[in-house]
N, CA, C, O and CB atoms as a CASP TS submission, in Angstrom:
PFRMAT TS
TARGET T0000
AUTHOR 0000-0000-0000
METHOD Language model
MODEL 1
PARENT N/A
ATOM      1  N   MET     1      12.905  -7.541 -20.840  1.00  0.00           N
ATOM      2  CA  MET     1      12.682  -7.843 -19.791  1.00  0.00           C
ATOM      3  C   MET     1      12.377  -8.896 -18.758  1.00  0.00           C
ATOM      4  O   MET     1      11.401  -9.462 -19.248  1.00  0.00           O
ATOM      5  CB  MET     1      12.259  -7.393 -19.837  1.00  0.00           C
ATOM      6  N   ASN     2      12.597  -9.379 -17.820  1.00  0.00           N
ATOM      7  CA  ASN     2      12.487 -10.448 -17.461  1.00  0.00           C
ATOM      8  C   ASN     2      11.270 -10.054 -16.544  1.00  0.00           C
ATOM      9  O   ASN     2      11.434  -8.836 -16.609  1.00  0.00           O
ATOM     10  CB  ASN     2      13.736 -11.071 -16.970  1.00  0.00           C
ATOM     11  N   ILE     3      10.124 -10.214 -15.705  1.00  0.00           N
ATOM     12  CA  ILE     3       8.824 -10.127 -14.791  1.00  0.00           C
ATOM     13  C   ILE     3       9.682  -9.389 -13.387  1.00  0.00           C
ATOM     14  O   ILE     3       8.965  -8.673 -12.688  1.00  0.00           O
ATOM     15  CB  ILE     3       7.944 -11.998 -14.427  1.00  0.00           C
ATOM     16  N   GLN     4      10.382  -9.456 -13.181  1.00  0.00           N
ATOM     17  CA  GLN     4      11.197  -9.414 -11.628  1.00  0.00           C
ATOM     18  C   GLN     4      12.042  -7.686 -11.960  1.00  0.00           C
ATOM     19  O   GLN     4      12.299  -6.742 -11.213  1.00  0.00           O
ATOM     20  CB  GLN     4      12.775 -11.247 -11.365  1.00  0.00           C
ATOM     21  N   GLU     5      12.236  -7.902 -13.277  1.00  0.00           N
ATOM     22  CA  GLU     5      13.137  -6.374 -13.908  1.00  0.00           C
ATOM     23  C   GLU     5      11.896  -5.656 -14.173  1.00  0.00           C
ATOM     24  O   GLU     5      12.189  -4.528 -13.777  1.00  0.00           O
ATOM     25  CB  GLU     5      14.293  -6.489 -15.605  1.00  0.00           C
ATOM     26  N   GLU     6      10.918  -5.610 -14.516  1.00  0.00           N
ATOM     27  CA  GLU     6       9.455  -5.105 -14.556  1.00  0.00           C
ATOM     28  C   GLU     6       9.225  -4.489 -13.578  1.00  0.00           C
ATOM     29  O   GLU     6       8.881  -3.310 -13.489  1.00  0.00           O
ATOM     30  CB  GLU     6       8.447  -5.990 -14.650  1.00  0.00           C
ATOM     31  N   ILE     7       9.444  -5.440 -12.568  1.00  0.00           N
ATOM     32  CA  ILE     7       8.967  -5.484 -11.094  1.00  0.00           C
ATOM     33  C   ILE     7       9.430  -3.779 -10.540  1.00  0.00           C
ATOM     34  O   ILE     7       8.667  -2.825 -10.384  1.00  0.00           O
ATOM     35  CB  ILE     7       9.925  -6.981 -10.094  1.00  0.00           C
ATOM     36  N   ILE     8      10.553  -3.818 -10.382  1.00  0.00           N
ATOM     37  CA  ILE     8      11.464  -3.242  -9.936  1.00  0.00           C
ATOM     38  C   ILE     8      11.937  -1.966 -10.488  1.00  0.00           C
ATOM     39  O   ILE     8      12.481  -1.064  -9.850  1.00  0.00           O
ATOM     40  CB  ILE     8      12.243  -4.021  -9.904  1.00  0.00           C
ATOM     41  N   CYS     9      11.716  -1.985 -11.526  1.00  0.00           N
ATOM     42  CA  CYS     9      11.611  -0.429 -13.033  1.00  0.00           C
ATOM     43  C   CYS     9      10.468   0.048 -12.794  1.00  0.00           C
ATOM     44  O   CYS     9      10.520   1.253 -12.547  1.00  0.00           O
ATOM     45  CB  CYS     9      11.532  -0.822 -15.025  1.00  0.00           C
ATOM     46  N   ARG    10       9.273  -0.475 -12.757  1.00  0.00           N
ATOM     47  CA  ARG    10       8.225   0.381 -12.052  1.00  0.00           C
ATOM     48  C   ARG    10       7.999   1.186 -10.630  1.00  0.00           C
ATOM     49  O   ARG    10       7.470   2.221 -10.226  1.00  0.00           O
ATOM     50  CB  ARG    10       7.372  -0.343 -12.042  1.00  0.00           C
ATOM     51  N   LEU    11       8.871  -0.153 -10.035  1.00  0.00           N
ATOM     52  CA  LEU    11       8.915   0.750  -8.714  1.00  0.00           C
ATOM     53  C   LEU    11      10.158   1.208  -8.358  1.00  0.00           C
ATOM     54  O   LEU    11      10.388   1.333  -7.155  1.00  0.00           O
ATOM     55  CB  LEU    11       8.433   0.068  -7.513  1.00  0.00           C
ATOM     56  N   GLN    12      10.810   1.419  -8.976  1.00  0.00           N
ATOM     57  CA  GLN    12      11.906   3.096  -9.633  1.00  0.00           C
ATOM     58  C   GLN    12      11.302   3.707  -9.509  1.00  0.00           C
ATOM     59  O   GLN    12      10.895   4.267  -8.491  1.00  0.00           O
ATOM     60  CB  GLN    12      12.500   3.567 -11.054  1.00  0.00           C
ATOM     61  N   ILE    13      10.939   3.823 -11.013  1.00  0.00           N
ATOM     62  CA  ILE    13       9.789   4.794 -11.143  1.00  0.00           C
ATOM     63  C   ILE    13       9.147   5.519 -10.355  1.00  0.00           C
ATOM     64  O   ILE    13       9.497   6.685 -10.169  1.00  0.00           O
ATOM     65  CB  ILE    13       8.982   4.376 -11.519  1.00  0.00           C
ATOM     66  N   LEU    14       7.842   4.859  -9.598  1.00  0.00           N
ATOM     67  CA  LEU    14       6.736   5.453  -8.127  1.00  0.00           C
ATOM     68  C   LEU    14       8.373   6.019  -7.303  1.00  0.00           C
ATOM     69  O   LEU    14       8.849   7.149  -7.414  1.00  0.00           O
ATOM     70  CB  LEU    14       5.424   3.548  -6.805  1.00  0.00           C
ATOM     71  N   ILE    15       8.763   5.264  -6.784  1.00  0.00           N
ATOM     72  CA  ILE    15       9.864   5.875  -6.134  1.00  0.00           C
ATOM     73  C   ILE    15      10.290   8.151  -6.870  1.00  0.00           C
ATOM     74  O   ILE    15      10.351   9.374  -6.739  1.00  0.00           O
ATOM     75  CB  ILE    15      11.384   4.357  -6.675  1.00  0.00           C
ATOM     76  N   GLN    16      10.389   7.110  -7.453  1.00  0.00           N
ATOM     77  CA  GLN    16      10.830   9.010  -7.628  1.00  0.00           C
ATOM     78  C   GLN    16       9.577   9.755  -8.433  1.00  0.00           C
ATOM     79  O   GLN    16       9.943  10.613  -9.237  1.00  0.00           O
ATOM     80  CB  GLN    16      12.573   9.351  -8.870  1.00  0.00           C
ATOM     81  N   LYS    17       8.606   9.605  -8.354  1.00  0.00           N
ATOM     82  CA  LYS    17       7.500  10.190  -8.551  1.00  0.00           C
ATOM     83  C   LYS    17       7.434  10.706  -6.907  1.00  0.00           C
ATOM     84  O   LYS    17       7.271  11.840  -6.457  1.00  0.00           O
ATOM     85  CB  LYS    17       6.287   9.177  -9.242  1.00  0.00           C
ATOM     86  N   ALA    18       7.577   9.742  -6.392  1.00  0.00           N
ATOM     87  CA  ALA    18       7.182  10.175  -5.080  1.00  0.00           C
ATOM     88  C   ALA    18       8.267  11.319  -3.961  1.00  0.00           C
ATOM     89  O   ALA    18       8.139  11.964  -2.921  1.00  0.00           O
ATOM     90  CB  ALA    18       6.963   8.715  -4.402  1.00  0.00           C
ATOM     91  N   ASP    19       9.513  10.969  -5.179  1.00  0.00           N
ATOM     92  CA  ASP    19      10.060  12.165  -4.714  1.00  0.00           C
ATOM     93  C   ASP    19      10.154  13.596  -4.884  1.00  0.00           C
ATOM     94  O   ASP    19      10.556  14.497  -4.147  1.00  0.00           O
ATOM     95  CB  ASP    19      10.827  11.992  -4.748  1.00  0.00           C
ATOM     96  N   GLN    20       9.504  13.555  -6.476  1.00  0.00           N
ATOM     97  CA  GLN    20       8.915  14.783  -6.642  1.00  0.00           C
ATOM     98  C   GLN    20       7.902  15.599  -6.183  1.00  0.00           C
ATOM     99  O   GLN    20       7.980  16.822  -6.068  1.00  0.00           O
ATOM    100  CB  GLN    20       8.721  14.786  -7.428  1.00  0.00           C
ATOM    101  N   VAL    21       6.973  14.923  -5.929  1.00  0.00           N
ATOM    102  CA  VAL    21       5.567  14.752  -4.511  1.00  0.00           C
ATOM    103  C   VAL    21       6.445  15.360  -3.048  1.00  0.00           C
ATOM    104  O   VAL    21       5.934  16.059  -2.173  1.00  0.00           O
ATOM    105  CB  VAL    21       4.941  12.401  -4.085  1.00  0.00           C
ATOM    106  N   ASN    22       7.181  15.110  -3.066  1.00  0.00           N
ATOM    107  CA  ASN    22       7.983  15.337  -1.631  1.00  0.00           C
ATOM    108  C   ASN    22       8.425  16.681  -1.689  1.00  0.00           C
ATOM    109  O   ASN    22       8.404  17.353  -0.658  1.00  0.00           O
ATOM    110  CB  ASN    22       9.332  14.343  -1.353  1.00  0.00           C
ATOM    111  N   ALA    23       8.850  17.199  -2.837  1.00  0.00           N
ATOM    112  CA  ALA    23      10.076  17.918  -3.323  1.00  0.00           C
ATOM    113  C   ALA    23       8.928  19.488  -3.595  1.00  0.00           C
ATOM    114  O   ALA    23       9.217  20.663  -3.823  1.00  0.00           O
ATOM    115  CB  ALA    23      11.063  16.959  -5.055  1.00  0.00           C
ATOM    116  N   THR    24       7.883  18.930  -3.469  1.00  0.00           N
ATOM    117  CA  THR    24       6.258  20.219  -3.117  1.00  0.00           C
ATOM    118  C   THR    24       6.370  20.802  -2.408  1.00  0.00           C
ATOM    119  O   THR    24       6.236  22.020  -2.519  1.00  0.00           O
ATOM    120  CB  THR    24       4.863  19.942  -2.664  1.00  0.00           C
ATOM    121  N   TYR    25       6.805  19.934  -0.865  1.00  0.00           N
ATOM    122  CA  TYR    25       6.361  20.068  -0.103  1.00  0.00           C
ATOM    123  C   TYR    25       6.379  21.762   0.879  1.00  0.00           C
ATOM    124  O   TYR    25       7.454  22.283   1.176  1.00  0.00           O
ATOM    125  CB  TYR    25       6.773  18.966   0.238  1.00  0.00           C
ATOM    126  N   LYS    26       5.425  22.213   1.144  1.00  0.00           N
ATOM    127  CA  LYS    26       5.804  23.450   1.607  1.00  0.00           C
ATOM    128  C   LYS    26       4.538  23.397   3.263  1.00  0.00           C
ATOM    129  O   LYS    26       3.310  23.359   3.345  1.00  0.00           O
ATOM    130  CB  LYS    26       5.496  24.889   0.073  1.00  0.00           C
ATOM    131  N   PRO    27       5.708  23.422   4.366  1.00  0.00           N
ATOM    132  CA  PRO    27       5.164  23.901   5.747  1.00  0.00           C
ATOM    133  C   PRO    27       4.501  25.194   6.227  1.00  0.00           C
ATOM    134  O   PRO    27       4.792  26.334   5.866  1.00  0.00           O
ATOM    135  CB  PRO    27       6.120  23.855   6.496  1.00  0.00           C
ATOM    136  N   ASN    28       3.554  24.819   7.109  1.00  0.00           N
ATOM    137  CA  ASN    28       2.468  25.926   7.538  1.00  0.00           C
ATOM    138  C   ASN    28       3.532  27.264   7.970  1.00  0.00           C
ATOM    139  O   ASN    28       4.474  27.202   8.760  1.00  0.00           O
ATOM    140  CB  ASN    28       1.332  25.292   9.080  1.00  0.00           C
ATOM    141  N   PRO    29       3.205  28.105   7.428  1.00  0.00           N
ATOM    142  CA  PRO    29       3.810  30.012   7.934  1.00  0.00           C
ATOM    143  C   PRO    29       3.524  29.694   9.322  1.00  0.00           C
ATOM    144  O   PRO    29       2.560  28.992   9.628  1.00  0.00           O
ATOM    145  CB  PRO    29       2.674  31.841   7.266  1.00  0.00           C
ATOM    146  N   PRO    30       4.579  30.339  10.437  1.00  0.00           N
ATOM    147  CA  PRO    30       4.529  29.904  12.094  1.00  0.00           C
ATOM    148  C   PRO    30       3.063  30.565  12.281  1.00  0.00           C
ATOM    149  O   PRO    30       2.449  31.392  11.606  1.00  0.00           O
ATOM    150  CB  PRO    30       5.981  30.709  13.326  1.00  0.00           C
ATOM    151  N   GLY    31       2.772  29.909  13.397  1.00  0.00           N
ATOM    152  CA  GLY    31       1.413  30.434  14.204  1.00  0.00           C
ATOM    153  C   GLY    31       0.199  29.255  13.383  1.00  0.00           C
ATOM    154  O   GLY    31      -0.716  28.671  13.963  1.00  0.00           O
ATOM    155  N   VAL    32       0.588  29.150  11.746  1.00  0.00           N
ATOM    156  CA  VAL    32      -0.668  28.470  11.290  1.00  0.00           C
ATOM    157  C   VAL    32      -1.050  27.599  11.923  1.00  0.00           C
ATOM    158  O   VAL    32      -0.220  27.378  12.804  1.00  0.00           O
ATOM    159  CB  VAL    32      -0.692  27.989  10.204  1.00  0.00           C
ATOM    160  N   ILE    33      -1.908  26.916  11.986  1.00  0.00           N
ATOM    161  CA  ILE    33      -2.338  25.313  12.292  1.00  0.00           C
ATOM    162  C   ILE    33      -3.491  24.871  10.966  1.00  0.00           C
ATOM    163  O   ILE    33      -4.395  25.511  10.428  1.00  0.00           O
ATOM    164  CB  ILE    33      -3.275  25.180  14.148  1.00  0.00           C
ATOM    165  N   GLY    34      -3.048  23.698  10.794  1.00  0.00           N
ATOM    166  CA  GLY    34      -3.408  22.646   9.750  1.00  0.00           C
ATOM    167  C   GLY    34      -2.247  21.737   9.422  1.00  0.00           C
ATOM    168  O   GLY    34      -1.234  21.645  10.116  1.00  0.00           O
ATOM    169  N   PHE    35      -2.461  21.130   8.399  1.00  0.00           N
ATOM    170  CA  PHE    35      -1.727  20.246   7.729  1.00  0.00           C
ATOM    171  C   PHE    35      -1.029  21.053   6.182  1.00  0.00           C
ATOM    172  O   PHE    35      -1.600  21.775   5.365  1.00  0.00           O
ATOM    173  CB  PHE    35      -2.799  18.917   7.479  1.00  0.00           C
ATOM    174  N   SER    36       0.665  20.478   6.243  1.00  0.00           N
ATOM    175  CA  SER    36       1.281  21.333   5.626  1.00  0.00           C
ATOM    176  C   SER    36       0.807  20.753   3.908  1.00  0.00           C
ATOM    177  O   SER    36       0.095  19.813   3.555  1.00  0.00           O
ATOM    178  CB  SER    36       2.952  21.346   6.176  1.00  0.00           C
ATOM    179  N   THR    37       1.469  21.656   3.222  1.00  0.00           N
ATOM    180  CA  THR    37       1.017  21.186   2.535  1.00  0.00           C
ATOM    181  C   THR    37       1.732  20.325   0.753  1.00  0.00           C
ATOM    182  O   THR    37       2.836  20.724   0.382  1.00  0.00           O
ATOM    183  CB  THR    37       0.231  22.140   2.686  1.00  0.00           C
ATOM    184  N   LEU    38       1.190  19.525   0.103  1.00  0.00           N
ATOM    185  CA  LEU    38       1.946  19.284  -1.183  1.00  0.00           C
ATOM    186  C   LEU    38       1.178  19.539  -2.472  1.00  0.00           C
ATOM    187  O   LEU    38       0.021  19.890  -2.240  1.00  0.00           O
ATOM    188  CB  LEU    38       2.419  17.867  -1.222  1.00  0.00           C
ATOM    189  N   SER    39       1.450  19.473  -3.609  1.00  0.00           N
ATOM    190  CA  SER    39       0.928  19.420  -4.703  1.00  0.00           C
ATOM    191  C   SER    39       0.567  17.838  -5.068  1.00  0.00           C
ATOM    192  O   SER    39       1.075  16.731  -5.246  1.00  0.00           O
ATOM    193  CB  SER    39       1.823  20.127  -5.598  1.00  0.00           C
ATOM    194  N   SER    40      -1.517  19.036  -5.030  1.00  0.00           N
ATOM    195  CA  SER    40      -2.360  17.864  -5.290  1.00  0.00           C
ATOM    196  C   SER    40      -2.624  17.227  -6.201  1.00  0.00           C
ATOM    197  O   SER    40      -3.424  16.291  -6.173  1.00  0.00           O
ATOM    198  CB  SER    40      -3.221  17.951  -5.080  1.00  0.00           C
ATOM    199  N   GLU    41      -1.773  17.752  -7.547  1.00  0.00           N
ATOM    200  CA  GLU    41      -1.632  16.836  -8.394  1.00  0.00           C
ATOM    201  C   GLU    41      -1.342  15.771  -8.824  1.00  0.00           C
ATOM    202  O   GLU    41      -2.029  14.881  -9.326  1.00  0.00           O
ATOM    203  CB  GLU    41      -1.413  17.000  -8.711  1.00  0.00           C
ATOM    204  N   LEU    42      -0.030  15.878  -8.574  1.00  0.00           N
ATOM    205  CA  LEU    42       1.275  14.945  -7.918  1.00  0.00           C
ATOM    206  C   LEU    42       1.118  14.106  -7.188  1.00  0.00           C
ATOM    207  O   LEU    42       1.729  13.047  -7.328  1.00  0.00           O
ATOM    208  CB  LEU    42       2.178  15.483  -7.215  1.00  0.00           C
ATOM    209  N   PHE    43       0.034  14.358  -5.927  1.00  0.00           N
ATOM    210  CA  PHE    43       0.224  13.122  -4.713  1.00  0.00           C
ATOM    211  C   PHE    43      -0.815  12.309  -5.655  1.00  0.00           C
ATOM    212  O   PHE    43      -0.576  11.177  -6.076  1.00  0.00           O
ATOM    213  CB  PHE    43      -0.360  13.491  -2.676  1.00  0.00           C
ATOM    214  N   SER    44      -2.426  13.298  -6.029  1.00  0.00           N
ATOM    215  CA  SER    44      -3.048  12.386  -6.660  1.00  0.00           C
ATOM    216  C   SER    44      -2.738  11.149  -7.429  1.00  0.00           C
ATOM    217  O   SER    44      -3.113   9.998  -7.206  1.00  0.00           O
ATOM    218  CB  SER    44      -3.522  12.931  -7.217  1.00  0.00           C
ATOM    219  N   GLU    45      -1.967  11.622  -8.393  1.00  0.00           N
ATOM    220  CA  GLU    45      -0.641  11.231  -9.608  1.00  0.00           C
ATOM    221  C   GLU    45      -0.299   9.792  -9.099  1.00  0.00           C
ATOM    222  O   GLU    45      -0.589   8.634  -9.398  1.00  0.00           O
ATOM    223  CB  GLU    45       1.063  12.424  -9.539  1.00  0.00           C
ATOM    224  N   TRP    46       0.400  10.395  -8.259  1.00  0.00           N
ATOM    225  CA  TRP    46       1.587   8.998  -7.391  1.00  0.00           C
ATOM    226  C   TRP    46       0.350   8.219  -6.665  1.00  0.00           C
ATOM    227  O   TRP    46       0.563   7.011  -6.560  1.00  0.00           O
ATOM    228  CB  TRP    46       3.127   9.754  -5.746  1.00  0.00           C
ATOM    229  N   GLN    47      -1.024   8.710  -6.089  1.00  0.00           N
ATOM    230  CA  GLN    47      -0.899   7.861  -4.886  1.00  0.00           C
ATOM    231  C   GLN    47      -2.038   6.505  -5.969  1.00  0.00           C
ATOM    232  O   GLN    47      -2.068   5.302  -5.706  1.00  0.00           O
ATOM    233  CB  GLN    47      -1.699   8.833  -2.953  1.00  0.00           C
ATOM    234  N   ALA    48      -2.844   7.192  -7.146  1.00  0.00           N
ATOM    235  CA  ALA    48      -2.964   6.244  -8.264  1.00  0.00           C
ATOM    236  C   ALA    48      -2.510   5.490  -8.873  1.00  0.00           C
ATOM    237  O   ALA    48      -3.277   4.614  -9.271  1.00  0.00           O
ATOM    238  CB  ALA    48      -3.123   6.451  -8.873  1.00  0.00           C
ATOM    239  N   GLN    49      -1.253   5.410  -9.227  1.00  0.00           N
ATOM    240  CA  GLN    49      -0.574   4.408  -9.945  1.00  0.00           C
ATOM    241  C   GLN    49       0.068   3.719  -8.738  1.00  0.00           C
ATOM    242  O   GLN    49       0.367   2.536  -8.899  1.00  0.00           O
ATOM    243  CB  GLN    49       0.458   4.959 -11.109  1.00  0.00           C
ATOM    244  N   SER    50       0.328   4.292  -7.535  1.00  0.00           N
ATOM    245  CA  SER    50       0.966   3.445  -6.536  1.00  0.00           C
ATOM    246  C   SER    50       0.374   2.485  -6.329  1.00  0.00           C
ATOM    247  O   SER    50       0.988   1.420  -6.260  1.00  0.00           O
ATOM    248  CB  SER    50       1.191   3.903  -5.432  1.00  0.00           C
ATOM    249  N   ILE    51      -1.663   2.550  -6.079  1.00  0.00           N
ATOM    250  CA  ILE    51      -2.146   1.439  -5.594  1.00  0.00           C
ATOM    251  C   ILE    51      -2.528   1.275  -6.512  1.00  0.00           C
ATOM    252  O   ILE    51      -3.649   0.864  -6.215  1.00  0.00           O
ATOM    253  CB  ILE    51      -2.856   1.262  -4.620  1.00  0.00           C
ATOM    254  N   SER    52      -2.440   1.264  -8.387  1.00  0.00           N
ATOM    255  CA  SER    52      -2.719   0.557 -10.030  1.00  0.00           C
ATOM    256  C   SER    52      -1.370  -0.890  -9.033  1.00  0.00           C
ATOM    257  O   SER    52      -1.393  -1.990  -8.482  1.00  0.00           O
ATOM    258  CB  SER    52      -1.811   2.066 -12.294  1.00  0.00           C
ATOM    259  N   TYR    53      -0.667  -0.056  -9.317  1.00  0.00           N
ATOM    260  CA  TYR    53       0.859  -1.081  -9.229  1.00  0.00           C
ATOM    261  C   TYR    53       0.990  -1.979  -7.918  1.00  0.00           C
ATOM    262  O   TYR    53       1.947  -2.751  -7.981  1.00  0.00           O
ATOM    263  CB  TYR    53       2.393  -0.019  -9.168  1.00  0.00           C
ATOM    264  N   LEU    54       0.481  -2.028  -7.117  1.00  0.00           N
ATOM    265  CA  LEU    54       0.190  -2.716  -5.545  1.00  0.00           C
ATOM    266  C   LEU    54      -0.623  -3.646  -6.016  1.00  0.00           C
ATOM    267  O   LEU    54      -0.124  -4.770  -6.068  1.00  0.00           O
ATOM    268  CB  LEU    54      -0.577  -1.780  -4.230  1.00  0.00           C
ATOM    269  N   ILE    55      -2.013  -3.508  -6.474  1.00  0.00           N
ATOM    270  CA  ILE    55      -3.065  -4.494  -7.066  1.00  0.00           C
ATOM    271  C   ILE    55      -2.742  -5.463  -8.106  1.00  0.00           C
ATOM    272  O   ILE    55      -3.171  -6.617  -8.137  1.00  0.00           O
ATOM    273  CB  ILE    55      -4.101  -3.782  -7.618  1.00  0.00           C
ATOM    274  N   ASN    56      -1.565  -4.653  -9.382  1.00  0.00           N
ATOM    275  CA  ASN    56      -1.673  -5.760 -10.213  1.00  0.00           C
ATOM    276  C   ASN    56      -0.527  -6.346  -9.696  1.00  0.00           C
ATOM    277  O   ASN    56       0.085  -7.010 -10.533  1.00  0.00           O
ATOM    278  CB  ASN    56      -1.738  -5.550 -11.740  1.00  0.00           C
ATOM    279  N   LEU    57      -0.042  -6.313  -8.589  1.00  0.00           N
ATOM    280  CA  LEU    57       1.471  -7.183  -8.046  1.00  0.00           C
ATOM    281  C   LEU    57       0.614  -8.108  -7.060  1.00  0.00           C
ATOM    282  O   LEU    57       0.759  -9.321  -7.207  1.00  0.00           O
ATOM    283  CB  LEU    57       3.002  -6.036  -7.020  1.00  0.00           C
ATOM    284  N   LEU    58      -0.097  -7.742  -6.260  1.00  0.00           N
ATOM    285  CA  LEU    58      -0.516  -8.675  -5.401  1.00  0.00           C
ATOM    286  C   LEU    58      -1.923  -8.974  -4.826  1.00  0.00           C
ATOM    287  O   LEU    58      -2.144  -9.860  -4.001  1.00  0.00           O
ATOM    288  CB  LEU    58       0.170  -8.478  -4.531  1.00  0.00           C
ATOM    289  N   GLY    59      -3.164  -7.855  -5.530  1.00  0.00           N
ATOM    290  CA  GLY    59      -4.297  -8.861  -5.835  1.00  0.00           C
ATOM    291  C   GLY    59      -5.111  -7.089  -5.592  1.00  0.00           C
ATOM    292  O   GLY    59      -4.392  -6.096  -5.490  1.00  0.00           O
ATOM    293  N   GLU    60      -6.114  -7.030  -5.555  1.00  0.00           N
ATOM    294  CA  GLU    60      -7.416  -6.005  -4.800  1.00  0.00           C
ATOM    295  C   GLU    60      -7.254  -6.404  -3.535  1.00  0.00           C
ATOM    296  O   GLU    60      -6.464  -5.714  -2.891  1.00  0.00           O
ATOM    297  CB  GLU    60      -9.174  -6.238  -5.260  1.00  0.00           C
ATOM    298  N   HIS    61      -7.679  -7.169  -3.059  1.00  0.00           N
ATOM    299  CA  HIS    61      -7.835  -7.480  -1.395  1.00  0.00           C
ATOM    300  C   HIS    61      -6.830  -7.686  -0.427  1.00  0.00           C
ATOM    301  O   HIS    61      -7.068  -7.648   0.780  1.00  0.00           O
ATOM    302  CB  HIS    61      -8.492  -8.609  -1.174  1.00  0.00           C
ATOM    303  N   HIS    62      -5.522  -7.942  -0.991  1.00  0.00           N
ATOM    304  CA  HIS    62      -4.658  -8.117  -0.176  1.00  0.00           C
ATOM    305  C   HIS    62      -4.445  -7.066   0.946  1.00  0.00           C
ATOM    306  O   HIS    62      -4.709  -5.864   0.909  1.00  0.00           O
ATOM    307  CB  HIS    62      -3.670  -8.321  -0.870  1.00  0.00           C
ATOM    308  N   THR    63      -3.965  -7.718   1.840  1.00  0.00           N
ATOM    309  CA  THR    63      -3.346  -6.689   3.101  1.00  0.00           C
ATOM    310  C   THR    63      -2.948  -5.482   2.934  1.00  0.00           C
ATOM    311  O   THR    63      -3.502  -4.445   3.299  1.00  0.00           O
ATOM    312  CB  THR    63      -2.222  -7.109   3.711  1.00  0.00           C
ATOM    313  N   TYR    64      -1.961  -5.627   2.367  1.00  0.00           N
ATOM    314  CA  TYR    64      -0.818  -4.527   2.225  1.00  0.00           C
ATOM    315  C   TYR    64      -1.265  -3.216   0.713  1.00  0.00           C
ATOM    316  O   TYR    64      -0.688  -2.186   0.366  1.00  0.00           O
ATOM    317  CB  TYR    64       0.933  -5.655   1.803  1.00  0.00           C
ATOM    318  N   VAL    65      -2.403  -3.852   0.217  1.00  0.00           N
ATOM    319  CA  VAL    65      -2.871  -2.533  -0.696  1.00  0.00           C
ATOM    320  C   VAL    65      -3.940  -2.687   0.297  1.00  0.00           C
ATOM    321  O   VAL    65      -3.314  -1.909   1.016  1.00  0.00           O
ATOM    322  CB  VAL    65      -3.238  -2.541  -2.616  1.00  0.00           C
ATOM    323  N   GLU    66      -4.769  -2.913   0.864  1.00  0.00           N
ATOM    324  CA  GLU    66      -6.437  -2.098   2.031  1.00  0.00           C
ATOM    325  C   GLU    66      -5.352  -1.168   3.071  1.00  0.00           C
ATOM    326  O   GLU    66      -5.698  -0.078   3.525  1.00  0.00           O
ATOM    327  CB  GLU    66      -7.834  -3.885   3.550  1.00  0.00           C
ATOM    328  N   LYS    67      -3.864  -1.854   3.388  1.00  0.00           N
ATOM    329  CA  LYS    67      -3.923  -0.816   4.559  1.00  0.00           C
ATOM    330  C   LYS    67      -2.542   0.365   3.879  1.00  0.00           C
ATOM    331  O   LYS    67      -1.813   0.995   4.644  1.00  0.00           O
ATOM    332  CB  LYS    67      -3.485  -1.784   6.467  1.00  0.00           C
ATOM    333  N   PHE    68      -2.445   0.442   2.489  1.00  0.00           N
ATOM    334  CA  PHE    68      -1.611   0.908   1.885  1.00  0.00           C
ATOM    335  C   PHE    68      -2.571   2.367   1.450  1.00  0.00           C
ATOM    336  O   PHE    68      -2.098   3.499   1.347  1.00  0.00           O
ATOM    337  CB  PHE    68      -1.014  -0.165   0.807  1.00  0.00           C
ATOM    338  N   LYS    69      -4.170   1.942   1.216  1.00  0.00           N
ATOM    339  CA  LYS    69      -5.433   2.675   0.650  1.00  0.00           C
ATOM    340  C   LYS    69      -5.862   3.848   2.140  1.00  0.00           C
ATOM    341  O   LYS    69      -6.296   4.992   2.276  1.00  0.00           O
ATOM    342  CB  LYS    69      -6.942   1.220   0.204  1.00  0.00           C
ATOM    343  N   GLU    70      -5.504   2.935   2.850  1.00  0.00           N
ATOM    344  CA  GLU    70      -6.038   3.343   4.139  1.00  0.00           C
ATOM    345  C   GLU    70      -4.735   4.697   4.541  1.00  0.00           C
ATOM    346  O   GLU    70      -5.276   5.686   5.034  1.00  0.00           O
ATOM    347  CB  GLU    70      -6.124   1.740   5.384  1.00  0.00           C
ATOM    348  N   LYS    71      -3.339   4.814   4.405  1.00  0.00           N
ATOM    349  CA  LYS    71      -2.598   5.725   4.805  1.00  0.00           C
ATOM    350  C   LYS    71      -2.742   6.153   4.145  1.00  0.00           C
ATOM    351  O   LYS    71      -3.196   7.235   4.516  1.00  0.00           O
ATOM    352  CB  LYS    71      -1.650   5.759   5.129  1.00  0.00           C
ATOM    353  N   VAL    72      -2.645   6.090   2.572  1.00  0.00           N
ATOM    354  CA  VAL    72      -2.837   7.909   1.081  1.00  0.00           C
ATOM    355  C   VAL    72      -3.768   8.205   1.428  1.00  0.00           C
ATOM    356  O   VAL    72      -3.935   9.023   0.524  1.00  0.00           O
ATOM    357  CB  VAL    72      -3.068   7.934  -0.908  1.00  0.00           C
ATOM    358  N   LYS    73      -4.762   8.302   2.076  1.00  0.00           N
ATOM    359  CA  LYS    73      -6.101   8.794   1.706  1.00  0.00           C
ATOM    360  C   LYS    73      -6.293  10.144   1.615  1.00  0.00           C
ATOM    361  O   LYS    73      -7.399  10.591   1.309  1.00  0.00           O
ATOM    362  CB  LYS    73      -7.022   8.373   2.544  1.00  0.00           C
TER
END
């Protein structure tokens, strides 16, 4: 497997994991104000793996990495 295939394969795995996280979505009951919920364990796992992927691909201080970190806090 060449480097491009490895990058695509890992990205596909992260997309599948994101789908698993999204499948845990639970909206708030009617009249309840606040954030909807996701599995915090699956989200944290996806978040860490995604950040690691981006850092390995682009470098720790790349603009995309920094923006992604901001968005997935």
